[in-house]
C-alpha angles and dihedrals in degrees: 000000000000131000148105142237134214131192125197131172139187137190111232125195093223137084122273088246093055093048089048090052091054097046094045100044097098093176090061098038097101090055091051099043115043092198088068106089095180141348125201123187113230102176138004138019129258114352122311141119108301098030108135132190142169111236126192117199133181105232129168093350098311140075120254124187122204133174110232133192135193104238099172134018131174105170124248098001112054145356135183126210123194130198133168129200134167093346095312122113118211125197125186118189122188119196123188121200126182115237133184090264102034132292138342107214114198122189118194114189126185134179121193133177105198097190108025122184121222093270092050091049091052090045093053090046094048100036103025100100094041089047091052091050091049092046092050090051092050093049091048088054092048091051090048091055092046089051092049092051093046092048093044097241141109115272117259 
């Protein structure tokens, strides 16, 4: 098995409930996060376990489309989203914690390829660190946009 994981967090000057509303409103996600080019619901209403969607993002100069599914949800504290593409499994877990001034939003992202072929092993070895840095930067940007939406301001 090969893969990596990244964790980012951000303090947001808004209630846990408001931040939860922002991260779980799939129909509004493309307006909150500019990297999301389009989002199409495939199954389910609202936001609950089993809701699936196809999300197209502009990443590293090109568009990538993945099917995503809510695999865990405990409103308004935590949610887990799963995707799988080309033999790699992705898991994104958002955790919301109340603080004295609002909410701490933590995003844990992992990518694992359980049965990598030789080319995938080389790719993870060669591009793994750069991929982690790029992923961290993209997640930091996502959280900045979520914070701006929750706080009712333009992103910095």
